[in-house]
KEKE-3310 file (N, C-alpha, C; in steps of 0.2 Angstrom, whole numbers, plus 5000, padded with zeros to 4 digits):
npx = (4947:4938:4939:4931:4930:4943:4945:4935:4941:4953:4947:4942:4952:4967:4978:4992:4998:5013:5029:5044:5060:5076:5088:5096:5097:5087:5086:5082:5073:5071:5057:5053:5039:5035:5040:5041:5042:5030:5020:5023:5030:5026:5015:5020:5014:4998:4994:5001:5003:4994:4998:5009:5010:5007:5007:5012:5024:5030:5030:5040:5051:5053:5055:5067:5075:5075:5080:5093:5097:5097:5105:5117:5120:5122:5111:5098:5088:5073:5066:5052:5047:5035:5030:5024:5018:5013:5003:4995:4983:4979:4965:4955:4963:4970:4983:4999:5015:5023:5034:5051:5049:5051:5042:5042:5053:5063:5061:5070:5076:5079:5087:5100:5100:5101:5114:5119:5125:5118:5105:5090:5082:5066:5056:5038:5023:5010:4997:5000:5015:5021:5016:5020:5034:5036:5044:5046:5049:5043:5049:5051:5057:5056:5053:5065:5074:5071:5074:5088:5094:5091:5080:5070:5061:5051:5051:5039:5036:5029:5019:5003:4995:4983:4982:4993:5003:4994:4990:5002:5006:4996:4996:5009:5008:5000:5007:5018:5011:5008:5020:5029:5039:5049:5063:5054:5046:5039:5029:5030:5022:5025:5017:5019:5028:5021:5009:4994:4984:4975:4958:4947:4929:4922:4929:4928:4915:4913:4921:4924:4922:4928:4932:4928:4941:4947:4961:4966:4972:4987:4987:4995:5010:5009:5010:5013)
npy = (4978:4983:4984:4994:5003:5007:5014:5024:5031:5035:5044:5054:5059:5069:5061:5054:5039:5031:5023:5025:5030:5031:5041:5051:5063:5072:5080:5070:5066:5054:5049:5042:5035:5033:5019:5010:4999:4999:4999:4990:4978:4962:4960:4970:4981:4991:4995:4987:4973:4958:4946:4939:4949:4951:4962:4973:4967:4967:4981:4985:4978:4984:4998:4996:4992:5003:5013:5008:5010:5024:5028:5023:5030:5042:5051:5062:5057:5057:5052:5048:5045:5039:5045:5047:5056:5050:5056:5063:5059:5051:5052:5043:5032:5019:5020:5022:5019:5025:5038:5034:5020:5004:5003:5015:5015:5013:4999:4984:4981:4993:5000:5004:5016:5026:5029:5035:5048:5055:5055:5061:5060:5061:5063:5062:5068:5068:5064:5070:5072:5083:5094:5089:5091:5104:5116:5123:5136:5139:5136:5124:5108:5099:5107:5114:5104:5100:5112:5115:5104:5106:5099:5092:5083:5071:5055:5045:5033:5020:5019:5022:5019:5026:5035:5042:5043:5048:5060:5067:5068:5075:5088:5092:5093:5104:5114:5114:5120:5132:5138:5136:5126:5128:5122:5111:5100:5088:5076:5060:5045:5028:5014:5001:5002:5006:5003:4997:4994:4979:4976:4965:4964:4954:4953:4965:4966:4958:4964:4976:4993:4994:4998:4992:4989:4984:4978:4982:4976:4984:4997:5002:5011:5028:5045:5062)
npz = (5004:4991:4973:4968:4978:4979:4967:4969:4979:4972:4964:4972:4981:4981:4976:4969:4962:4960:4956:4966:4964:4972:4969:4973:4966:4970:4985:4998:5013:5026:5035:5050:5058:5074:5076:5087:5102:5109:5099:5090:5095:5100:5113:5120:5126:5130:5117:5108:5097:5100:5095:5083:5069:5053:5044:5052:5055:5042:5039:5049:5044:5031:5035:5042:5032:5023:5032:5033:5020:5019:5029:5025:5014:5020:5021:5027:5042:5051:5065:5074:5091:5100:5115:5131:5145:5161:5168:5158:5149:5133:5126:5114:5118:5128:5142:5135:5128:5138:5145:5148:5148:5141:5130:5124:5117:5102:5091:5093:5081:5076:5085:5083:5076:5085:5086:5075:5065:5056:5060:5067:5082:5088:5102:5105:5111:5107:5094:5082:5074:5068:5076:5088:5087:5090:5100:5117:5115:5104:5092:5079:5078:5067:5056:5056:5054:5040:5034:5037:5031:5018:5012:4999:4997:5006:5013:5020:5032:5044:5058:5066:5050:5048:5058:5067:5056:5046:5051:5053:5040:5034:5040:5037:5024:5023:5030:5021:5010:5014:5014:5024:5025:5016:5008:5004:4993:4989:4997:5002:5004:5008:5006:5009:5019:5029:5042:5052:5067:5072:5075:5074:5069:5075:5087:5093:5096:5107:5117:5130:5128:5116:5099:5083:5071:5059:5049:5033:5017:5012:4999:4983:4984:4987:4981:4984)
capx = (4945:4936:4942:4927:4932:4950:4944:4932:4946:4957:4944:4940:4958:4972:4984:4995:5002:5019:5035:5049:5067:5080:5094:5101:5096:5083:5088:5077:5074:5067:5053:5050:5034:5033:5042:5043:5040:5023:5015:5026:5033:5021:5014:5024:5009:4991:4992:5005:5000:4994:5001:5013:5005:5011:5007:5016:5031:5033:5032:5046:5056:5054:5058:5074:5078:5075:5084:5100:5099:5098:5111:5123:5122:5122:5105:5095:5083:5070:5062:5047:5046:5029:5032:5018:5018:5007:4997:4992:4980:4977:4959:4952:4967:4973:4990:5004:5022:5025:5041:5055:5048:5053:5037:5043:5059:5063:5061:5077:5080:5081:5090:5106:5099:5103:5122:5120:5125:5113:5098:5087:5077:5061:5050:5032:5018:5004:4997:5003:5022:5022:5015:5025:5040:5036:5048:5043:5050:5039:5052:5049:5063:5055:5055:5073:5078:5070:5078:5095:5096:5088:5076:5065:5056:5052:5048:5036:5034:5028:5013:4998:4994:4977:4982:4999:5005:4990:4990:5008:5007:4991:4999:5015:5006:4997:5013:5021:5007:5009:5027:5033:5044:5054:5062:5051:5041:5035:5028:5029:5020:5027:5012:5022:5032:5016:5004:4990:4983:4969:4953:4941:4923:4919:4932:4926:4908:4914:4926:4921:4924:4933:4929:4931:4946:4950:4966:4965:4979:4990:4987:5001:5013:5007:5015:5009)
capy = (4984:4981:4988:5000:5008:5010:5018:5030:5035:5039:5050:5059:5061:5071:5057:5051:5033:5029:5020:5030:5028:5035:5042:5056:5069:5076:5079:5067:5064:5048:5051:5036:5037:5028:5012:5008:4993:5000:4998:4985:4972:4958:4960:4975:4986:4991:4995:4983:4968:4953:4940:4941:4953:4951:4969:4976:4965:4969:4988:4986:4976:4990:5003:4995:4992:5010:5017:5006:5014:5032:5029:5021:5036:5048:5055:5064:5053:5060:5047:5050:5040:5041:5045:5050:5057:5046:5060:5067:5054:5053:5048:5037:5027:5018:5022:5018:5022:5030:5040:5030:5013:5001:5004:5021:5015:5010:4992:4981:4981:5000:5003:5006:5022:5030:5030:5037:5055:5058:5053:5065:5057:5066:5060:5066:5067:5069:5060:5073:5073:5090:5098:5086:5094:5111:5117:5128:5143:5140:5134:5118:5104:5096:5112:5116:5098:5101:5118:5114:5099:5108:5093:5094:5077:5067:5048:5043:5026:5020:5016:5019:5023:5030:5039:5046:5044:5052:5067:5070:5070:5081:5094:5093:5096:5111:5118:5115:5124:5139:5140:5135:5121:5129:5120:5105:5100:5082:5072:5053:5039:5022:5010:4994:5004:5008:4998:4999:4989:4975:4974:4963:4966:4949:4954:4972:4965:4954:4967:4982:5000:4993:5000:4988:4992:4978:4979:4981:4976:4991:4998:5004:5017:5034:5051:5068)
capz = (5001:4985:4968:4967:4983:4978:4961:4971:4983:4968:4961:4977:4984:4976:4977:4963:4964:4956:4959:4968:4964:4976:4965:4975:4962:4974:4992:5001:5019:5028:5041:5053:5063:5079:5075:5094:5105:5111:5094:5085:5098:5102:5120:5124:5129:5128:5110:5105:5094:5105:5092:5077:5064:5046:5041:5056:5054:5036:5040:5052:5040:5026:5039:5043:5025:5021:5036:5031:5014:5020:5033:5021:5010:5025:5020:5033:5044:5056:5068:5079:5096:5104:5122:5134:5152:5164:5170:5153:5145:5126:5124:5118:5119:5135:5143:5131:5127:5144:5145:5152:5148:5134:5125:5120:5113:5095:5091:5093:5074:5074:5090:5080:5074:5091:5086:5068:5065:5051:5062:5072:5086:5092:5106:5104:5116:5104:5088:5076:5075:5066:5082:5093:5086:5093:5107:5122:5113:5098:5086:5077:5076:5061:5051:5056:5050:5033:5031:5038:5027:5012:5009:4994:4997:5012:5012:5026:5034:5051:5061:5062:5044:5048:5064:5067:5049:5042:5054:5052:5033:5032:5043:5034:5017:5024:5031:5014:5005:5017:5013:5031:5024:5010:5000:5003:4988:4989:5003:4999:5008:5005:5009:5011:5024:5034:5045:5057:5071:5069:5079:5070:5071:5080:5093:5096:5099:5113:5121:5132:5126:5110:5093:5078:5067:5055:5045:5026:5014:5009:4991:4981:4987:4984:4980:4984)
cpx = (4944:4939:4938:4928:4938:4949:4940:4937:4951:4954:4943:4947:4963:4979:4986:4999:5007:5024:5040:5056:5072:5087:5099:5100:5092:5085:5082:5078:5069:5063:5050:5045:5032:5034:5045:5039:5032:5018:5017:5028:5027:5021:5018:5020:5002:4989:4997:5001:5000:4997:5005:5008:5009:5012:5012:5023:5034:5034:5038:5052:5058:5057:5065:5078:5080:5080:5092:5102:5101:5104:5118:5125:5122:5117:5101:5089:5080:5065:5058:5047:5040:5031:5027:5020:5012:5001:4994:4989:4979:4971:4958:4956:4969:4980:4994:5010:5024:5032:5045:5054:5050:5048:5038:5050:5059:5064:5068:5080:5082:5085:5097:5106:5101:5111:5124:5120:5120:5106:5096:5081:5072:5056:5044:5027:5011:5003:5000:5010:5024:5021:5019:5032:5041:5039:5044:5044:5047:5042:5050:5055:5062:5056:5062:5076:5077:5074:5085:5098:5094:5085:5071:5060:5057:5048:5046:5034:5033:5021:5010:4996:4988:4976:4988:5002:5001:4990:4996:5008:5002:4994:5005:5013:5003:5002:5017:5018:5007:5016:5031:5039:5048:5061:5058:5046:5036:5035:5026:5027:5021:5022:5014:5026:5027:5011:5000:4988:4976:4965:4947:4935:4920:4923:4930:4919:4908:4918:4923:4925:4930:4929:4932:4936:4950:4955:4963:4972:4981:4989:4994:5004:5010:5011:5011:5013)
cpy = (4983:4986:4994:5005:5011:5015:5025:5034:5039:5045:5056:5062:5063:5068:5053:5045:5032:5026:5026:5027:5033:5035:5047:5062:5074:5075:5077:5065:5058:5050:5044:5038:5032:5021:5010:5002:4993:4999:4992:4978:4968:4958:4965:4981:4986:4991:4991:4977:4962:4946:4943:4944:4954:4958:4973:4974:4967:4977:4989:4984:4981:4996:5002:4995:4999:5014:5015:5010:5021:5033:5028:5027:5043:5053:5056:5059:5057:5054:5049:5044:5043:5040:5050:5051:5053:5050:5064:5061:5056:5049:5048:5031:5025:5020:5018:5022:5027:5031:5036:5022:5010:5002:5010:5021:5012:5002:4990:4982:4988:5004:5006:5013:5028:5032:5033:5045:5059:5058:5058:5061:5062:5062:5065:5064:5068:5065:5063:5075:5080:5094:5095:5088:5101:5111:5122:5135:5144:5138:5127:5114:5101:5101:5114:5110:5099:5106:5117:5109:5101:5102:5096:5088:5073:5060:5046:5036:5026:5017:5022:5023:5028:5035:5044:5048:5049:5059:5070:5072:5075:5087:5096:5096:5103:5116:5119:5120:5131:5141:5140:5130:5122:5126:5114:5105:5094:5078:5065:5048:5032:5017:5004:4996:5007:5002:5001:4993:4985:4973:4972:4964:4961:4950:4960:4970:4962:4958:4974:4988:4999:4994:4995:4992:4987:4981:4978:4980:4983:4991:5000:5010:5023:5040:5057:5074)
cpz = (4994:4979:4967:4972:4982:4972:4964:4975:4978:4965:4966:4980:4979:4977:4970:4965:4958:4960:4961:4968:4967:4973:4968:4972:4966:4981:4996:5008:5021:5035:5044:5058:5068:5078:5082:5096:5106:5106:5089:5088:5101:5110:5124:5127:5127:5121:5105:5102:5099:5102:5086:5072:5058:5044:5045:5055:5047:5036:5044:5048:5034:5029:5040:5037:5023:5025:5035:5025:5015:5024:5030:5017:5014:5023:5026:5035:5050:5059:5074:5084:5100:5111:5126:5142:5155:5166:5165:5148:5138:5124:5117:5119:5126:5136:5138:5130:5132:5144:5150:5152:5141:5129:5121:5117:5106:5096:5090:5086:5072:5079:5088:5078:5079:5090:5079:5068:5061:5054:5068:5075:5089:5095:5106:5109:5114:5097:5083:5077:5073:5073:5088:5092:5088:5100:5111:5119:5106:5092:5085:5074:5069:5055:5050:5053:5043:5030:5032:5033:5019:5008:5005:4994:5003:5010:5019:5027:5041:5052:5066:5056:5045:5054:5064:5060:5046:5045:5053:5044:5031:5034:5039:5027:5018:5026:5025:5010:5008:5017:5020:5030:5018:5012:4999:4998:4988:4996:5001:5004:5005:5009:5012:5018:5030:5037:5050:5061:5069:5075:5075:5073:5076:5087:5097:5099:5105:5119:5124:5130:5120:5104:5087:5073:5063:5050:5038:5023:5011:5001:4989:4984:4984:4986:4980:4982)
residu = (UNK:UNK:UNK:UNK:UNK:UNK:UNK:UNK:UNK:UNK:UNK:UNK:UNK:UNK:UNK:UNK:UNK:UNK:UNK:UNK:UNK:UNK:UNK:UNK:UNK:UNK:UNK:UNK:UNK:UNK:UNK:UNK:UNK:UNK:UNK:UNK:UNK:UNK:UNK:UNK:UNK:UNK:UNK:UNK:UNK:UNK:UNK:UNK:UNK:UNK:UNK:UNK:UNK:UNK:UNK:UNK:UNK:UNK:UNK:UNK:UNK:UNK:UNK:UNK:UNK:UNK:UNK:UNK:UNK:UNK:UNK:UNK:UNK:UNK:UNK:UNK:UNK:UNK:UNK:UNK:UNK:UNK:UNK:UNK:UNK:UNK:UNK:UNK:UNK:UNK:UNK:UNK:UNK:UNK:UNK:UNK:UNK:UNK:UNK:UNK:UNK:UNK:UNK:UNK:UNK:UNK:UNK:UNK:UNK:UNK:UNK:UNK:UNK:UNK:UNK:UNK:UNK:UNK:UNK:UNK:UNK:UNK:UNK:UNK:UNK:UNK:UNK:UNK:UNK:UNK:UNK:UNK:UNK:UNK:UNK:UNK:UNK:UNK:UNK:UNK:UNK:UNK:UNK:UNK:UNK:UNK:UNK:UNK:UNK:UNK:UNK:UNK:UNK:UNK:UNK:UNK:UNK:UNK:UNK:UNK:UNK:UNK:UNK:UNK:UNK:UNK:UNK:UNK:UNK:UNK:UNK:UNK:UNK:UNK:UNK:UNK:UNK:UNK:UNK:UNK:UNK:UNK:UNK:UNK:UNK:UNK:UNK:UNK:UNK:UNK:UNK:UNK:UNK:UNK:UNK:UNK:UNK:UNK:UNK:UNK:UNK:UNK:UNK:UNK:UNK:UNK:UNK:UNK:UNK:UNK:UNK:UNK:UNK:UNK:UNK:UNK:UNK:UNK:UNK:UNK:UNK:UNK:UNK:UNK)
# end
C-alpha cells in the first residue's frame, strides 16, 4: 500500500493513530476475534493458511502476549470463536469452523484461556461478533460484559482484519454512539495484532470461484 493511499485514507476516515499504554488508569478490556485453528493453523481447514504465513503468525503471537498481560492483571478478556452449523452456509465462504471440530477451537497457544476466570468465551455463527453475541431472549453477552465490568476502552485484535474484525468494530462503534454500551468510550484496534488471509492475484486467476485477496503490510495501530 503506497504512501499516497495511506494519506488518502487518513483524510477520509475518522481514525486517529497513536501509541497505546496500558496503565490501568482506564478500565480496559481485550477482545480476541476468531484466533482459532480454522483461520490460523496451517492446513486446519478450508480457510486456514496453506503454508506458514508471517502476518498470521505475528498476529497470534501478539494476541498471546496481550492475553498474558491482561490475565496476569486480572483484566477482562472476551474471546470470539467462529463456530458454524454444517446446515447453515456462510456464503461466499466454503464450510469452515464447524461446531465440534478442531477448526472452531482456540489455537494451541491460547487454549489456556479456557481456564482463566477473567475470560469470557463466545462462540459465534456469523461474521459480526456483536450480532453473534445476541442470545435467543434478545440479550447481548458482549453488552453485558462491557457493562458488568464497567469497561471504558476495548483493545481489539484478531482475524480477519477486513472481515470479522472490521464488522465487529463498526457495529460496536455504532452501538457506542447510540449509548447502548455505556460506559464504553474508546474502541482501539491494534494493527500488529490483526491479520487477514492471502490470495495473490496470480493464484486467483488460476483457481475456480476464487477472488483475489492479496495481503498488505499492516499500518500503525489506530485508535478510535
